[in-house]
C-alpha positions in Angstrom: 105.0 107.4 109.2 101.8 109.4 108.9 101.6 112.0 106.2 99.4 114.5 108.1 100.9 114.1 111.5 102.5 117.3 112.9 106.2 117.4 113.5 107.4 116.7 117.0 109.3 119.8 118.1 112.8 118.5 118.7 116.3 119.8 118.4 119.8 118.5 118.8 121.7 119.4 121.9 124.5 122.0 121.7 125.5 123.7 118.5 122.8 122.0 116.4 119.9 123.1 118.5 119.2 126.5 116.9 120.0 125.4 113.4 117.6 122.5 113.5 114.6 124.1 115.1 111.4 123.4 113.2 109.0 126.0 112.0 105.5 125.6 113.6 103.6 125.2 110.3 103.8 125.2 106.6 103.4 128.7 105.2 100.0 129.1 103.6 101.5 130.3 100.3 103.6 127.1 100.0 100.5 124.9 100.7 98.6 126.6 97.9 101.3 126.3 95.3 100.9 124.0 92.4 103.7 121.4 92.3 106.2 121.9 90.9 106.4 125.6 90.7 110.1 126.0 91.3 113.4 124.1 91.4 113.2 120.7 93.1 115.9 119.8 95.6 117.1 116.3 96.2 119.2 116.2 99.4 121.4 113.2 99.3 122.8 111.5 102.4 125.9 110.3 100.7 129.1 112.2 99.6 129.8 112.9 95.9 130.9 109.8 94.0 129.1 107.3 96.3 126.5 105.0 94.6 123.6 106.9 96.2 125.0 110.2 94.8 125.3 108.7 91.3 121.7 107.4 91.5 120.5 110.8 92.7 122.0 112.6 89.8 120.6 110.2 87.2 117.2 110.4 88.8 117.4 114.2 88.9 117.9 114.3 85.1 114.9 112.0 84.5 112.7 113.9 87.0 113.5 117.2 85.4 112.1 115.9 82.2 109.1 114.5 83.9 108.3 117.6 86.0 109.4 120.3 83.6 111.6 122.1 86.2 115.2 122.0 87.3 116.0 119.2 89.7 119.2 119.7 91.6 121.2 117.3 93.9 122.7 118.6 97.1 125.1 116.3 99.1 124.9 116.5 102.9 126.7 113.4 104.2 127.5 112.6 107.8 126.0 111.3 111.1 124.4 108.3 109.3 122.3 110.5 107.2 121.0 112.6 110.2 122.2 115.9 108.9 120.5 115.5 105.5 117.3 114.1 107.0 117.1 116.9 109.5 117.3 119.5 106.8 114.6 117.8 104.7 112.3 117.2 107.7 112.3 121.0 108.5 111.8 122.1 104.9 108.5 123.9 104.2 108.9 124.9 100.6 107.1 121.8 99.3 110.0 121.1 96.8 112.7 119.5 99.0 113.1 115.7 99.1 115.5 113.2 100.7 117.4 110.6 98.8 118.7 108.1 101.3 119.4 104.6 102.5 117.8 103.2 105.7 120.4 105.0 107.9 118.6 108.1 109.0 115.4 106.1 109.7 116.9 103.1 111.5 120.7 103.0 112.1 120.7 106.7 113.2 119.2 105.5 116.4 122.6 104.0 117.1 124.4 107.3 116.5 122.5 109.8 118.6 120.6 109.7 121.8 118.2 112.3 120.5 117.3 112.8 116.9 116.1 116.2 115.5 113.1 114.4 113.9 110.9 111.4 114.5 111.9 108.8 111.9 108.3 107.5 111.7 106.2 110.6 112.1 108.2 113.3 110.3 108.6 111.8 106.9 106.4 110.4 104.1 108.1 107.6 102.2 107.5 108.0 98.4 109.3 105.2 96.6 112.2 102.7 96.9 114.2 103.4 93.8 116.3 100.3 93.8 118.2 97.8 95.9 121.7 96.3 95.6 123.7 93.6 97.3 126.9 94.9 99.0 130.3 93.1 98.8 132.8 92.7 101.6 136.2 93.5 100.1 139.7 93.4 101.5 143.2 94.7 100.6 145.0 92.0 98.5 147.7 91.7 101.2 145.1 90.6 103.7 145.5 86.9 104.2 141.9 85.5 104.2 140.1 85.1 100.9 136.8 83.9 102.3 134.6 84.2 105.4 135.7 80.8 106.5 139.4 81.8 106.3 138.6 85.1 108.1 137.0 83.3 111.0 139.8 80.8 111.1 142.3 83.6 111.4 140.4 85.2 114.2 139.6 82.1 116.2 142.8 82.0 118.2 142.0 85.5 119.4 145.4 87.0 118.5 144.7 88.7 115.2 143.6 92.4 115.1 141.5 92.6 112.0 139.9 96.0 111.1 137.0 96.9 108.9 135.9 100.3 107.7 132.2 101.2 108.5 130.2 104.1 107.3 129.7 105.3 110.8 128.7 103.7 114.1 125.6 101.4 113.7 125.6 101.5 109.9 125.2 98.4 107.7 128.9 97.4 107.8 128.9 97.5 111.6 125.6 95.6 111.8 126.9 92.9 109.5 130.5 92.5 110.9 129.5 92.6 114.5 126.7 90.1 113.8 129.4 87.9 112.1 131.7 88.3 115.1 129.0 87.4 117.5 127.9 84.3 115.6 131.4 83.1 115.0 132.6 83.9 118.5 135.4 86.2 117.4 136.3 89.9 117.6 136.7 92.5 114.9 137.8 96.2 115.2 135.5 98.8 113.6 137.1 102.0 112.1 134.2 104.4 111.4 134.2 106.8 108.3 131.8 109.3 106.8 130.7 107.1 104.0 132.2 104.4 101.7 134.6 106.5 99.7 137.0 107.4 102.5 136.8 103.8 103.9 137.8 102.5 100.5 140.8 104.8 100.3 142.2 103.4 103.5 141.6 99.8 102.4 143.5 100.6 99.1 146.3 102.1 101.2 146.3 99.0 103.4 145.5 101.1 106.5 142.3 99.1 107.1 141.8 95.5 106.2 138.2 95.4 104.9 135.2 97.4 104.0 131.9 97.2 102.0 131.4 98.4 98.5 128.7 98.4 95.8 129.3 95.8 93.1 129.7 98.5 90.6 132.5 100.2 92.5 134.1 97.0 93.5 134.3 95.3 90.1 137.0 97.4 88.3 139.1 97.4 91.5 138.8 93.7 91.7 139.8 93.3 88.0 142.8 95.6 88.6 143.9 93.4 91.6 143.6 96.4 94.0 141.0 94.7 96.3 139.6 91.1 96.6 136.0 90.1 97.4 135.2 87.9 100.4 131.4 87.7 100.5 128.1 89.4 99.4 125.4 90.8 101.7 122.0 90.4 100.0 119.3 87.9 99.1 121.3 86.5 96.2 124.7 86.8 94.5 125.5 90.1 92.8 124.9 90.0 89.1 128.2 91.9 88.5 130.1 89.4 90.8 128.5 86.0 90.2 131.5 84.1 91.5 131.4 85.7 94.9 129.3 83.7 97.5 126.8 85.3 99.8 127.0 85.4 103.6 124.1 82.9 103.6 126.0 80.5 101.4 128.9 80.7 103.9 126.5 79.7 106.7 125.4 83.1 108.0 121.7 83.5 107.1 120.2 85.9 109.6 118.1 88.8 108.3 121.0 91.3 108.5 123.2 89.1 106.2 120.6 89.0 103.4 119.3 92.6 103.7 120.3 94.5 100.5 121.2 98.1 100.5 118.4 100.2 99.1 118.1 103.7 97.7 114.8 105.5 98.4 113.2 108.9 98.3 111.2 110.6 101.1 109.6 113.9 101.8 108.7 116.0 104.8 105.5 114.6 106.4 103.6 117.9 106.0 104.1 118.1 102.2 100.8 118.6 100.4 99.3 115.3 99.3 99.0 116.5 95.7 102.8 117.2 95.6 103.5 113.8 97.0 101.3 112.1 94.5 102.8 114.0 91.6 106.3 113.2 92.8 105.5 109.5 93.3 104.1 109.3 89.7 107.2 111.0 88.3 109.5 108.7 90.1 107.6 105.6 89.0 107.8 106.7 85.4 111.5 107.5 85.8 112.5 104.2 87.5 110.5 102.1 85.0 112.1 103.8 82.0 114.2 101.2 80.1 117.3 103.5 80.1 117.0 104.0 83.9 116.6 100.3 84.5 119.7 99.6 82.4 121.6 102.2 84.3 120.6 100.8 87.7 121.6 97.3 86.6 124.9 98.6 85.3 125.8 99.8 88.8 124.6 96.7 90.5 121.1 97.7 91.5 117.7 96.2 90.8 115.1 98.8 89.8 112.1 98.8 92.1 110.1 102.1 91.9 107.4 100.8 94.3 104.4 102.6 95.8 104.5 104.6 99.0 102.3 101.9 100.6 104.7 99.1 99.6 107.7 101.2 100.7 106.2 101.8 104.1 105.4 98.1 104.6 109.0 97.1 103.7 110.4 99.8 105.9 108.4 98.7 109.0 109.5 95.0 108.4 113.1 96.1 108.2 112.8 98.3 111.3 111.2 95.5 113.2 114.2 93.2 112.4 117.1 95.7 112.8 116.2 97.7 115.9 116.3 94.6 118.1 119.6 93.6 116.5 121.1 97.0 117.2 120.0 96.6 120.8 121.5 93.1 121.1 124.8 94.3 119.6 125.0 97.2 122.1 124.7 99.7 119.3 121.7 101.6 120.5 122.5 105.0 121.9 119.1 105.3 123.5 
């Protein structure tokens, strides 16, 4: 990702082509503006109520105090974050940012043959806000209570076990298809537009399993409405200390220990002064004691790293996951 590199002129085929066409350059007036000079938009890749949306709204409150202007959250879910990312990539007002997971930058490559942006060239990463383990949960009526029991059920090859993903190629698909490959079994993916609708079908016993943040999972576990099977992350979830990780169950590849992160990015052509001011404000916001406490309460570890550190971590993740997507047959390209 190079801050000053020009956009590659791309567009989606069909109905998205005209809507996603990029302007040739940033208007001179926008480039001269002092940041911030108007309302700041945070375009969120998740639907309302999802953990990323909750983080976006709490961050917006803090950033508004830091920046002295209104900061609003706009939800634009769908297509593994591509819709939201495309809108932000083409923004030229100098006040539009993307709050996202890794999906539009990595897993979107498994969704579409041609993206309306270049994940590396068309964005400037600003800061990783926080990271969280993710827990695999199942309907209480589902027989297995652990990964070992799940694999044992599947081994004869007669059981049809389903899991709800957040779309093709997204983290649930990466993890579960990696599990299926390593264990020599088969699972059936049911794709959804985010975690909330997948959860609804697990609760209704229409789908066997899905993935949730610890904060969303905990009350439902306590109510007996779902049961946890294993945690994806580099350690057990603080909110669910009794639930083992995939690694502790014998599955220790990169994908099984990769926590879900929430980060913020900007269009690559945003003026450097605006990027620096936003990075400074985010750093202050994330390191605030109240914000840290909030993130911990929803199962996230506060990070608030620098753009340079964020880029380094992104490139390492990309280098690990893109070959995996290819091996699993999830690459649309």
